[in-house]
C-alpha positions in Angstrom: 6.8 -0.9 0.2 3.1 -0.5 -0.9 -0.4 -1.4 1.4 -3.5 -1.4 -0.7 -6.5 -1.7 1.3 -9.8 -1.5 0.1 -9.7 -0.2 -3.0 -12.8 -0.2 -4.9 -13.3 1.8 -8.4 -15.9 3.3 -9.7 -16.8 4.8 -13.7 -20.1 6.9 -13.8 -22.2 8.3 -17.0 -24.7 8.7 -18.8 -25.6 4.9 -19.2 -25.2 4.4 -15.6 -22.6 2.9 -13.0 -19.5 -0.1 -13.8 -18.1 -1.3 -11.0 -14.7 -1.7 -12.0 -13.2 -2.9 -9.1 -14.4 -3.7 -5.0 -12.5 -3.9 -2.3 -9.4 -5.0 -3.1 -6.3 -4.7 -0.6 -3.0 -5.8 -1.4 0.6 -6.0 0.3 3.9 -5.3 -1.4 7.5 -5.6 0.0 10.8 -4.9 -1.4 12.4 -6.8 -3.9 8.6 -9.5 -4.6 7.6 -10.1 -7.8 3.9 -10.3 -6.6 2.1 -11.8 -10.4 -1.4 -9.9 -11.0 -3.3 -12.8 -12.8 -7.2 -13.3 -14.6 -9.0 -12.7 -17.4 -9.6 -9.6 -19.8 -11.6 -7.1 -17.9 -10.9 -8.4 -14.3 -9.9 -5.1 -13.3 -6.1 -5.6 -13.1 -4.6 -2.6 -15.1 -7.4 -0.5 -14.1 -6.2 -1.1 -10.2 -3.2 -0.4 -11.6 -4.3 2.3 -12.4 -6.3 4.1 -10.2 -2.2 3.8 -7.8 -0.6 6.1 -10.3 -3.5 8.4 -10.1 -4.4 7.6 -14.1 -7.5 7.5 -14.3 -9.4 10.6 -15.6 -11.8 11.7 -12.5 -14.8 12.7 -13.6 -15.6 9.7 -14.9 -13.6 7.3 -12.4 -14.7 7.1 -8.8 -12.6 5.9 -5.4 -14.5 6.0 -2.7 -12.8 7.6 0.3 -12.7 4.7 2.5 -9.8 3.5 0.1 -5.7 3.0 0.9 -2.8 2.6 -0.8 0.4 3.2 1.7 3.9 3.9 -0.5 6.9 4.8 1.9 3.4 5.6 4.7 2.1 8.1 2.1 -1.6 7.7 0.0 -1.2 7.7 -3.1 -4.8 7.8 -3.6 -5.2 10.9 -1.5 -2.0 13.0 -2.7 -2.4 16.3 -4.4 -1.4 16.0 -7.9 1.2 17.5 -8.4 3.2 15.5 -5.6 2.0 12.3 -7.8 3.1 14.1 -10.6 7.1 13.8 -8.9 6.8 10.3 -7.9 5.3 8.9 -11.1 8.4 8.2 -13.2 10.4 8.1 -9.9 9.6 6.1 -7.2 6.4 4.6 -9.0 7.3 3.4 -12.5 5.1 2.0 -15.1 5.1 -0.4 -17.8 2.7 0.6 -20.3 1.0 -3.1 -22.4 1.8 -2.1 -26.2 4.9 0.0 -26.1 4.2 1.4 -30.4 1.5 3.1 -28.5 2.8 4.3 -25.0 6.1 5.6 -26.7 6.5 9.4 -29.0 6.4 8.4 -32.5 7.7 12.4 -33.0 11.1 12.0 -30.3 13.9 9.2 -31.2 14.2 7.0 -28.6 17.8 8.9 -26.9 15.6 11.4 -25.6 12.1 8.9 -24.4 15.1 7.3 -22.5 15.9 10.1 -21.4 13.5 12.3 -20.2 13.0 11.1 -17.0 16.4 12.2 -15.7 15.7 15.8 -17.4 12.1 15.6 -15.3 12.6 14.2 -12.4 16.3 14.6 -10.9 17.0 18.3 -12.9 19.8 16.7 -15.0 21.0 18.8 -18.2 19.9 16.9 -21.0 24.2 16.1 -22.1 24.0 14.1 -19.2 21.0 12.7 -19.6 21.4 11.3 -23.1 24.7 9.8 -22.2 22.3 7.8 -19.2 20.8 6.9 -21.7 22.5 5.2 -24.0 24.7 3.0 -20.6 20.9 2.2 -20.1 20.2 0.8 -23.8 23.3 -0.9 -23.6 22.2 -2.6 -20.5 18.7 -4.0 -21.3 20.4 -5.0 -24.9 19.7 -2.5 -27.5 23.3 -3.2 -29.6 24.7 -0.5 -30.5 23.2 1.8 -28.2 24.4 5.1 -29.3 23.4 4.4 -33.4 19.5 3.0 -31.8 19.3 6.2 -29.8 19.9 8.5 -32.4 16.6 6.1 -34.5 12.9 6.3 -33.8 10.0 3.7 -32.2 8.6 2.6 -35.7 12.3 1.6 -36.4 12.0 -1.2 -33.7 10.9 -4.2 -33.3 8.0 -5.5 -31.3 11.0 -6.8 -28.3 13.0 -3.6 -29.0 10.7 -1.7 -28.0 9.6 -3.0 -24.8 12.8 -2.8 -23.7 13.1 0.4 -24.6 10.0 1.0 -22.3 12.2 -0.8 -19.6 15.2 1.3 -19.8 12.4 4.1 -19.5 11.1 2.9 -17.2 14.0 1.9 -14.8 16.3 4.6 -15.5 15.4 6.4 -12.5 16.2 3.0 -9.7 11.8 3.4 -8.6 11.7 1.3 -5.9 8.3 -0.3 -7.2 7.5 -1.0 -10.5 4.0 -1.8 -12.0 4.5 -3.9 -15.5 1.2 -4.5 -16.9 1.2 -7.3 -19.9 4.9 -6.1 -20.9 4.9 -9.3 -23.4 2.0 -8.5 -25.0 2.3 -9.3 -28.8 5.9 -10.8 -28.5 7.1 -14.3 -29.4 7.7 -16.7 -27.1 11.5 -16.1 -27.9 11.8 -12.5 -27.2 8.7 -13.1 -23.4 11.3 -14.9 -22.6 13.8 -12.5 -23.1 12.4 -9.0 -22.0 11.2 -11.0 -18.0 14.2 -12.7 -17.9 16.0 -8.8 -18.5 13.1 -7.9 -15.8 14.2 -10.4 -13.5 18.0 -9.4 -13.7 17.1 -5.5 -13.6 15.2 -6.6 -10.1 17.6 -8.7 -8.3 20.4 -5.6 -9.3 18.4 -3.0 -8.5 16.1 -4.7 -5.4 13.2 -3.3 -7.3 9.6 -4.1 -6.6 7.7 -5.4 -9.5 3.7 -5.6 -9.8 3.9 -8.0 -12.6 0.4 -7.8 -14.9 -0.1 -10.7 -16.7 -3.4 -13.3 -18.3 -0.4 -15.8 -18.8 0.1 -18.5 -15.5 2.8 -19.6 -17.6 4.6 -16.8 -17.0 3.6 -15.7 -13.7 4.6 -19.7 -12.6 8.2 -18.8 -13.8 8.6 -15.4 -12.0 6.3 -14.4 -9.5 6.9 -14.7 -6.0 3.6 -14.7 -5.2 0.1 -14.6 -6.9 -3.9 -13.0 -6.3 -5.9 -14.0 -9.0 -8.3 -11.5 -10.2 -11.8 -11.9 -11.3 -15.3 -9.6 -12.0 -13.0 -7.2 -9.8 -12.5 -9.1 -7.1 -9.4 -11.0 -5.3 -10.7 -14.6 -5.6 -7.6 -16.2 -4.4 -3.7 -15.4 -2.5 -1.2 -17.3 -2.0 2.1 -17.7 -2.5 3.1 -19.2 -6.0 3.8 -22.1 -5.9 1.7 -22.5 -2.8 -1.7 -21.3 -5.0 0.0 -23.6 -8.0 0.2 -26.6 -6.7 -2.9 -25.9 -4.1 -5.2 -24.5 -6.1 -8.6 -23.7 -4.3 -11.4 -21.4 -5.9 -13.0 -23.4 -8.8 -11.6 -20.1 -11.3 -8.4 -20.7 -10.2 -8.7 -24.4 -11.0 -10.4 -23.7 -14.4 -7.3 -21.4 -15.3 -4.4 -23.9 -14.4 -7.0 -26.4 -16.7 -6.9 -24.1 -19.2 -3.4 -23.9 -19.7 -2.3 -25.9 -23.3 1.1 -26.9 -22.8 -1.1 -29.5 -19.7 -3.1 -31.3 -22.1 -2.0 -34.0 -24.5 -1.6 -32.6 -28.2 -4.6 -33.7 -29.7 -7.1 -33.4 -27.5 -9.4 -31.1 -26.6 -8.6 -27.8 -24.7 -10.2 -26.9 -21.3 -12.6 -23.7 -21.4 -14.6 -21.5 -18.9 -17.9 -21.0 -20.1 -19.7 -17.9 -21.3 -18.5 -14.5 -20.5 -17.8 -12.1 -17.3 -20.1 -10.3 -15.6 -20.7 -6.9 -16.9 -20.5 -5.0 -13.1 -23.3 -2.4 -14.4 -24.6 -3.7 -10.8 -22.5 -3.7 -7.3 -21.6 -7.1 -6.6 -23.5 -9.1 -3.9 -23.0 -12.8 -4.3 -20.5 -15.2 -6.4 -19.8 -13.3 -9.5 -17.9 -16.4 -10.4 -21.5 -18.5 -9.7 -23.0 -18.4 -13.4 -19.8 -20.0 -15.5 -19.0 -22.6 -12.2 -18.5 -26.1 -14.0 -15.7 -27.3 -12.1 -17.3 -26.6 -8.2 -20.6 -27.1 -7.4 -23.0 -23.9 -8.7 -25.8 -24.6 -7.0 -24.3 -24.2 -3.4 -22.5 -20.9 -4.6 -23.9 -18.1 -2.6 -26.0 -16.0 -3.8 -26.8 -13.9 -1.1 -24.1 -12.5 0.2 -20.0 -11.9 -1.2 -18.3 -15.0 -0.1 -15.9 -13.4 2.4 -12.0 -13.2 1.6 -10.4 -15.8 4.2 -6.9 -17.6 5.1 -7.8 -21.7 4.8 -3.9 -22.0 5.1 -1.0 -19.7 6.1 -0.5 -17.0 3.6 -3.0 -18.6 1.1 -5.5 -16.7 1.3 -9.5 -17.3 -0.4 -13.1 -16.4 -1.5 -15.0 -18.6 1.0 -17.4 -19.8 -1.4 -19.4 -23.5 -0.6 -19.7 -24.3 -4.4 -17.1 -22.8 -5.4 -14.5 -24.5 -2.8 -12.8 -28.2 -3.3 
């Protein structure tokens, strides 16, 4: 359904250039959930915002060699008028914070109905009726009454359900969920993710699930790709990657999951901070923080190549980072 090839994103300003994403390639199949994991600043959200045409240009710059083919058409070179028709119709996005993403001056019902008015040319009355049905599907109690309420009258979990209703009401082929469970407690987080999976099975929608929580992708993703410093370090089917992680960064992430530690033991951490990416990547980016592998063997003269270690399992071929 979606083929991304050689995607790079730079932010150019008076202070210099930030190389936010470097040479990212991946595919998403119909009905599949691709989990993209990594620390804050690893390039997860920037990658998907670039696909949606949501990055301001300038300062964002995407080199011409990049491609993002969706239904055979390149999203990165598509005219803005056509892309705006596809955005919210064929491709939808759930943003991190529903409180800042929802319009505080519009009722919930109108906001859920609006995509149908814009993309399906429906009358407001018909669109509002369908919006109430969609709110019921995502578990909003008493949807007719709640459709007349405003975002501030909803809890965080309910606002996230509204965002899911808005994203899915047009029946998109691809849904990008950018950390949809941020700031939600564990119970509500599971409810929201179960809801996404149920609607995916009903509609056949492909999902890109962006998160920093390996516990989430463990349960909901079919495939996982691990990003660090704007690049993909490892990519594999979910079960394969979680059972046989190869890259030192992936292993460090998995070791830092609290649930894997005995009560009272010290949590595993990754020392230091990710690179600032003020210079083009020219070596192993994880070398300064590598405590699981052998940093003395990390490549310093070139970028480690992304190789297929076993069928479907890709990893950066850095001697200091591999088992």
